[in-house]
ChimeraX commands (.cxc) that place a marker at each C-alpha (Angstrom):
marker #1 position 43.93,76.14,-51.11 radius 0.5
marker #1 position 40.84,76.54,-50.59 radius 0.5
marker #1 position 37.68,74.22,-51.83 radius 0.5
marker #1 position 35.79,75.61,-53.86 radius 0.5
marker #1 position 31.96,75.21,-52.95 radius 0.5
marker #1 position 32.17,72.65,-56.19 radius 0.5
marker #1 position 34.62,70.88,-55.18 radius 0.5
marker #1 position 33.56,70.30,-51.45 radius 0.5
marker #1 position 30.13,69.32,-53.02 radius 0.5
marker #1 position 31.97,66.07,-55.21 radius 0.5
marker #1 position 34.03,64.93,-52.49 radius 0.5
marker #1 position 30.93,64.86,-50.10 radius 0.5
marker #1 position 29.17,62.80,-53.00 radius 0.5
marker #1 position 32.60,61.06,-53.26 radius 0.5
marker #1 position 32.59,59.64,-50.01 radius 0.5
marker #1 position 28.89,59.59,-49.33 radius 0.5
marker #1 position 29.32,56.78,-52.69 radius 0.5
marker #1 position 32.20,55.18,-50.74 radius 0.5
marker #1 position 30.64,54.74,-47.60 radius 0.5
marker #1 position 27.43,53.21,-49.41 radius 0.5
marker #1 position 29.54,50.88,-51.06 radius 0.5
marker #1 position 31.72,50.09,-47.71 radius 0.5
marker #1 position 28.90,50.40,-45.57 radius 0.5
marker #1 position 27.43,47.17,-47.61 radius 0.5
marker #1 position 30.00,45.75,-47.14 radius 0.5
marker #1 position 30.19,46.84,-43.86 radius 0.5
marker #1 position 26.79,46.01,-42.73 radius 0.5
marker #1 position 27.05,42.35,-44.13 radius 0.5
marker #1 position 29.97,41.99,-41.93 radius 0.5
marker #1 position 28.31,43.58,-39.04 radius 0.5
marker #1 position 25.53,40.23,-39.42 radius 0.5
marker #1 position 27.38,37.93,-39.99 radius 0.5
marker #1 position 28.67,38.58,-36.71 radius 0.5
marker #1 position 25.37,39.67,-35.27 radius 0.5
marker #1 position 24.62,36.35,-36.12 radius 0.5
marker #1 position 27.70,33.98,-34.97 radius 0.5
marker #1 position 27.30,36.06,-31.23 radius 0.5
marker #1 position 23.25,35.31,-31.59 radius 0.5
marker #1 position 23.78,31.63,-32.52 radius 0.5
marker #1 position 26.62,31.83,-29.60 radius 0.5
marker #1 position 24.33,33.13,-26.99 radius 0.5
marker #1 position 21.35,31.16,-27.52 radius 0.5
marker #1 position 22.98,28.30,-27.16 radius 0.5
marker #1 position 24.72,29.77,-23.97 radius 0.5
marker #1 position 21.47,30.45,-22.81 radius 0.5
marker #1 position 19.86,26.96,-24.10 radius 0.5
marker #1 position 22.97,24.87,-22.05 radius 0.5
marker #1 position 21.85,27.20,-19.05 radius 0.5
marker #1 position 18.30,26.78,-19.10 radius 0.5
marker #1 position 18.64,22.80,-19.79 radius 0.5
marker #1 position 21.34,22.94,-16.50 radius 0.5
marker #1 position 17.99,24.74,-14.39 radius 0.5
marker #1 position 15.81,22.37,-15.30 radius 0.5
marker #1 position 17.95,19.47,-14.85 radius 0.5
marker #1 position 18.91,20.45,-11.56 radius 0.5
marker #1 position 14.80,21.38,-10.31 radius 0.5
marker #1 position 14.17,17.69,-11.49 radius 0.5
marker #1 position 16.83,16.25,-9.34 radius 0.5
marker #1 position 15.19,18.53,-6.56 radius 0.5
marker #1 position 11.95,17.60,-7.31 radius 0.5
marker #1 position 12.74,14.01,-7.90 radius 0.5
marker #1 position 14.70,13.80,-4.10 radius 0.5
marker #1 position 11.22,16.26,-2.83 radius 0.5
marker #1 position 8.89,13.73,-4.06 radius 0.5
marker #1 position 11.07,10.22,-2.84 radius 0.5
marker #1 position 11.78,12.35,0.73 radius 0.5
marker #1 position 7.63,13.24,0.84 radius 0.5
marker #1 position 6.66,9.16,-0.03 radius 0.5
marker #1 position 9.13,7.78,2.29 radius 0.5
marker #1 position 7.84,10.18,5.14 radius 0.5
marker #1 position 4.20,9.11,3.73 radius 0.5
marker #1 position 5.48,5.26,3.94 radius 0.5
marker #1 position 6.90,5.91,7.14 radius 0.5
marker #1 position 3.45,7.22,8.67 radius 0.5
marker #1 position 1.50,5.33,7.09 radius 0.5
marker #1 position 3.15,2.30,8.62 radius 0.5
marker #1 position 3.34,3.91,12.14 radius 0.5
marker #1 position -0.84,4.48,11.80 radius 0.5
marker #1 position -0.98,1.39,11.29 radius 0.5
marker #1 position 0.64,0.06,14.08 radius 0.5
marker #1 position -0.92,1.75,16.14 radius 0.5
marker #1 position -4.42,0.77,15.15 radius 0.5
marker #1 position -3.34,-2.68,15.16 radius 0.5
marker #1 position -1.92,-2.39,18.82 radius 0.5
marker #1 position -5.74,-0.72,19.83 radius 0.5
marker #1 position -7.30,-3.62,18.09 radius 0.5
marker #1 position -5.68,-6.23,19.40 radius 0.5
marker #1 position -6.05,-4.46,23.44 radius 0.5
marker #1 position -9.68,-4.17,22.37 radius 0.5
marker #1 position -9.87,-8.33,21.75 radius 0.5
marker #1 position -8.15,-8.71,24.74 radius 0.5
marker #1 position -10.40,-6.41,26.61 radius 0.5
marker #1 position -13.18,-8.99,25.13 radius 0.5
marker #1 position -11.95,-11.87,26.11 radius 0.5
marker #1 position -11.04,-12.91,22.48 radius 0.5
marker #1 position -8.12,-15.17,22.20 radius 0.5
marker #1 position -5.14,-15.04,20.36 radius 0.5
marker #1 position -3.86,-16.29,17.69 radius 0.5
marker #1 position -1.22,-17.98,19.83 radius 0.5
marker #1 position -3.58,-19.52,21.61 radius 0.5
marker #1 position -6.15,-20.87,20.02 radius 0.5
marker #1 position -3.23,-22.56,18.65 radius 0.5
marker #1 position -2.75,-23.83,21.98 radius 0.5
marker #1 position -6.10,-24.84,22.30 radius 0.5
marker #1 position -6.36,-26.56,19.34 radius 0.5
marker #1 position -3.27,-28.78,20.09 radius 0.5
marker #1 position -4.65,-29.63,23.35 radius 0.5
marker #1 position -8.13,-31.13,22.23 radius 0.5
marker #1 position -6.20,-32.72,19.72 radius 0.5
marker #1 position -4.48,-34.31,22.22 radius 0.5
marker #1 position -7.40,-35.10,24.26 radius 0.5
marker #1 position -9.80,-36.49,21.56 radius 0.5
marker #1 position -6.78,-39.09,20.54 radius 0.5
marker #1 position -7.13,-39.57,24.39 radius 0.5
marker #1 position -10.43,-40.45,24.10 radius 0.5
marker #1 position -10.75,-42.49,21.57 radius 0.5
marker #1 position -7.97,-45.07,23.19 radius 0.5
marker #1 position -10.34,-44.90,25.76 radius 0.5
marker #1 position -13.42,-45.68,24.48 radius 0.5
marker #1 position -11.55,-48.37,22.20 radius 0.5
marker #1 position -10.25,-50.07,25.36 radius 0.5
marker #1 position -13.31,-49.80,26.89 radius 0.5
marker #1 position -15.44,-51.25,23.69 radius 0.5
marker #1 position -12.68,-53.53,23.65 radius 0.5
marker #1 position -13.36,-55.04,27.62 radius 0.5
marker #1 position -17.22,-54.56,27.76 radius 0.5
marker #1 position -18.01,-56.34,23.86 radius 0.5
marker #1 position -18.33,-60.32,25.67 radius 0.5
marker #1 position -20.39,-58.73,28.56 radius 0.5
marker #1 position -22.18,-56.54,26.51 radius 0.5
marker #1 position -24.39,-59.00,24.00 radius 0.5
marker #1 position -26.72,-60.55,27.04 radius 0.5
marker #1 position -27.49,-57.27,28.55 radius 0.5
marker #1 position -27.62,-55.00,26.21 radius 0.5
marker #1 position -32.06,-55.54,25.70 radius 0.5
marker #1 position -32.45,-54.68,29.44 radius 0.5
marker #1 position -30.42,-51.31,28.83 radius 0.5
marker #1 position -32.61,-50.43,26.35 radius 0.5
marker #1 position -36.11,-51.51,28.00 radius 0.5
marker #1 position -34.79,-49.22,31.10 radius 0.5
marker #1 position -33.82,-46.45,29.30 radius 0.5
marker #1 position -37.46,-46.70,27.91 radius 0.5
marker #1 position -38.99,-46.81,31.56 radius 0.5
marker #1 position -37.52,-44.09,31.78 radius 0.5
marker #1 position -38.18,-41.93,29.09 radius 0.5
marker #1 position -41.69,-42.66,30.20 radius 0.5
marker #1 position -41.28,-41.53,33.54 radius 0.5
marker #1 position -39.31,-38.03,32.29 radius 0.5
marker #1 position -42.59,-37.60,29.39 radius 0.5
marker #1 position -44.97,-38.65,32.14 radius 0.5
marker #1 position -43.76,-35.78,34.80 radius 0.5
marker #1 position -43.29,-33.45,32.35 radius 0.5
marker #1 position -45.87,-34.02,29.81 radius 0.5
marker #1 position -43.39,-34.36,26.30 radius 0.5
marker #1 position -42.07,-37.70,25.13 radius 0.5
marker #1 position -38.25,-36.00,25.12 radius 0.5
marker #1 position -38.27,-34.79,28.50 radius 0.5
marker #1 position -37.25,-31.51,27.60 radius 0.5
marker #1 position -39.02,-27.89,30.35 radius 0.5
marker #1 position -41.82,-26.55,27.73 radius 0.5
marker #1 position -41.05,-22.83,27.20 radius 0.5
marker #1 position -41.88,-20.78,30.54 radius 0.5
marker #1 position -40.83,-23.48,32.95 radius 0.5
marker #1 position -43.68,-25.22,33.37 radius 0.5
marker link #1:1,2 radius 0.2
marker link #1:2,3 radius 0.2
marker link #1:3,4 radius 0.2
marker link #1:4,5 radius 0.2
marker link #1:5,6 radius 0.2
marker link #1:6,7 radius 0.2
marker link #1:7,8 radius 0.2
marker link #1:8,9 radius 0.2
marker link #1:9,10 radius 0.2
marker link #1:10,11 radius 0.2
marker link #1:11,12 radius 0.2
marker link #1:12,13 radius 0.2
marker link #1:13,14 radius 0.2
marker link #1:14,15 radius 0.2
marker link #1:15,16 radius 0.2
marker link #1:16,17 radius 0.2
marker link #1:17,18 radius 0.2
marker link #1:18,19 radius 0.2
marker link #1:19,20 radius 0.2
marker link #1:20,21 radius 0.2
marker link #1:21,22 radius 0.2
marker link #1:22,23 radius 0.2
marker link #1:23,24 radius 0.2
marker link #1:24,25 radius 0.2
marker link #1:25,26 radius 0.2
marker link #1:26,27 radius 0.2
marker link #1:27,28 radius 0.2
marker link #1:28,29 radius 0.2
marker link #1:29,30 radius 0.2
marker link #1:30,31 radius 0.2
marker link #1:31,32 radius 0.2
marker link #1:32,33 radius 0.2
marker link #1:33,34 radius 0.2
marker link #1:34,35 radius 0.2
marker link #1:35,36 radius 0.2
marker link #1:36,37 radius 0.2
marker link #1:37,38 radius 0.2
marker link #1:38,39 radius 0.2
marker link #1:39,40 radius 0.2
marker link #1:40,41 radius 0.2
marker link #1:41,42 radius 0.2
marker link #1:42,43 radius 0.2
marker link #1:43,44 radius 0.2
marker link #1:44,45 radius 0.2
marker link #1:45,46 radius 0.2
marker link #1:46,47 radius 0.2
marker link #1:47,48 radius 0.2
marker link #1:48,49 radius 0.2
marker link #1:49,50 radius 0.2
marker link #1:50,51 radius 0.2
marker link #1:51,52 radius 0.2
marker link #1:52,53 radius 0.2
marker link #1:53,54 radius 0.2
marker link #1:54,55 radius 0.2
marker link #1:55,56 radius 0.2
marker link #1:56,57 radius 0.2
marker link #1:57,58 radius 0.2
marker link #1:58,59 radius 0.2
marker link #1:59,60 radius 0.2
marker link #1:60,61 radius 0.2
marker link #1:61,62 radius 0.2
marker link #1:62,63 radius 0.2
marker link #1:63,64 radius 0.2
marker link #1:64,65 radius 0.2
marker link #1:65,66 radius 0.2
marker link #1:66,67 radius 0.2
marker link #1:67,68 radius 0.2
marker link #1:68,69 radius 0.2
marker link #1:69,70 radius 0.2
marker link #1:70,71 radius 0.2
marker link #1:71,72 radius 0.2
marker link #1:72,73 radius 0.2
marker link #1:73,74 radius 0.2
marker link #1:74,75 radius 0.2
marker link #1:75,76 radius 0.2
marker link #1:76,77 radius 0.2
marker link #1:77,78 radius 0.2
marker link #1:78,79 radius 0.2
marker link #1:79,80 radius 0.2
marker link #1:80,81 radius 0.2
marker link #1:81,82 radius 0.2
marker link #1:82,83 radius 0.2
marker link #1:83,84 radius 0.2
marker link #1:84,85 radius 0.2
marker link #1:85,86 radius 0.2
marker link #1:86,87 radius 0.2
marker link #1:87,88 radius 0.2
marker link #1:88,89 radius 0.2
marker link #1:89,90 radius 0.2
marker link #1:90,91 radius 0.2
marker link #1:91,92 radius 0.2
marker link #1:92,93 radius 0.2
marker link #1:93,94 radius 0.2
marker link #1:94,95 radius 0.2
marker link #1:95,96 radius 0.2
marker link #1:96,97 radius 0.2
marker link #1:97,98 radius 0.2
marker link #1:98,99 radius 0.2
marker link #1:99,100 radius 0.2
marker link #1:100,101 radius 0.2
marker link #1:101,102 radius 0.2
marker link #1:102,103 radius 0.2
marker link #1:103,104 radius 0.2
marker link #1:104,105 radius 0.2
marker link #1:105,106 radius 0.2
marker link #1:106,107 radius 0.2
marker link #1:107,108 radius 0.2
marker link #1:108,109 radius 0.2
marker link #1:109,110 radius 0.2
marker link #1:110,111 radius 0.2
marker link #1:111,112 radius 0.2
marker link #1:112,113 radius 0.2
marker link #1:113,114 radius 0.2
marker link #1:114,115 radius 0.2
marker link #1:115,116 radius 0.2
marker link #1:116,117 radius 0.2
marker link #1:117,118 radius 0.2
marker link #1:118,119 radius 0.2
marker link #1:119,120 radius 0.2
marker link #1:120,121 radius 0.2
marker link #1:121,122 radius 0.2
marker link #1:122,123 radius 0.2
marker link #1:123,124 radius 0.2
marker link #1:124,125 radius 0.2
marker link #1:125,126 radius 0.2
marker link #1:126,127 radius 0.2
marker link #1:127,128 radius 0.2
marker link #1:128,129 radius 0.2
marker link #1:129,130 radius 0.2
marker link #1:130,131 radius 0.2
marker link #1:131,132 radius 0.2
marker link #1:132,133 radius 0.2
marker link #1:133,134 radius 0.2
marker link #1:134,135 radius 0.2
marker link #1:135,136 radius 0.2
marker link #1:136,137 radius 0.2
marker link #1:137,138 radius 0.2
marker link #1:138,139 radius 0.2
marker link #1:139,140 radius 0.2
marker link #1:140,141 radius 0.2
marker link #1:141,142 radius 0.2
marker link #1:142,143 radius 0.2
marker link #1:143,144 radius 0.2
marker link #1:144,145 radius 0.2
marker link #1:145,146 radius 0.2
marker link #1:146,147 radius 0.2
marker link #1:147,148 radius 0.2
marker link #1:148,149 radius 0.2
marker link #1:149,150 radius 0.2
marker link #1:150,151 radius 0.2
marker link #1:151,152 radius 0.2
marker link #1:152,153 radius 0.2
marker link #1:153,154 radius 0.2
marker link #1:154,155 radius 0.2
marker link #1:155,156 radius 0.2
marker link #1:156,157 radius 0.2
marker link #1:157,158 radius 0.2
marker link #1:158,159 radius 0.2
marker link #1:159,160 radius 0.2
marker link #1:160,161 radius 0.2
marker link #1:161,162 radius 0.2
marker link #1:162,163 radius 0.2
marker link #1:163,164 radius 0.2
view
């Protein structure tokens, strides 16, 4: 059965009408599906970016820690080298170490106590004999001073500048 051009035209208009009705519904379905896929893809992309960022952050933090540790170690080594060289230079100049100074301080303290004891013992032993002879010693000292001042030209007995 052959169709007339008018029937073909009318069928085409009907198909277009159905396509428009179905097309609108199809378009809305496609928009919903696209939105769903876009949301899922966006979530997946955000997760991937976040994971990459966290991984990079951990890597950078590890590297910073390594560099900090290395710098601290280098600084400590430099400080040790500097201290060693300063100690060596001080030793070459004859400067005593802290230990040597402490040892000498202890010896000086011991000697001071020993001298104090000897002076105290000597003072007790001389006290009775020193009462009568004290004036003579003072007079003898004055005579010695006056002789020294005559020979050097000064009262203190010191040699004047220039060795005169």
